[in-house]
N, C-alpha and C positions, 0 to 999 in steps of 0.2 A: 634189598639194594646191594649192589656190589661196589667195591672200592673204586673200580674203573668208572662207575656211573656218577661219582662225585665231581661235578663241575660247577664252578671252579673249586679247586682244592683249597680248603682253609689254610692260610699261611702258617699259623703257629702249630696246628694239629697235624699237618702233613707228615711230619717225621714219625708220629705214632701210627697214623693211618697206614703209612707205607710199610710198617712192620707186619701188618696183617695180610693173610692170604686174600686173594680176590675171589671170595666165595659168597654166595647169597646168604644173608643173615638168617633166613628161616632154616636153611640147611645147617648152618653152624649151630644154631640153638638146638635143633633136633639132635645133632650129634652130641652136644654137651649134656643134654637131658639123659640120653642113653648111658653116657659115661658116669653121671651122677647116680643113676639108678643102680648101675653095676657096683659102684663103691658102697652104696648104702645097703643094698640087699645082699650083696656078695659076702658081707661080714656077719650076717645074721645066721 
């Protein structure tokens, strides 16, 4: 789900949600997983 797909935008959390890029969560998680692997295995 992308940020732009949130309708209606929750009132309180909108300030935090709007700080994020409008990228699909599955793409974002895949990118984070690669970065974590690089950090963990890069130091071994």
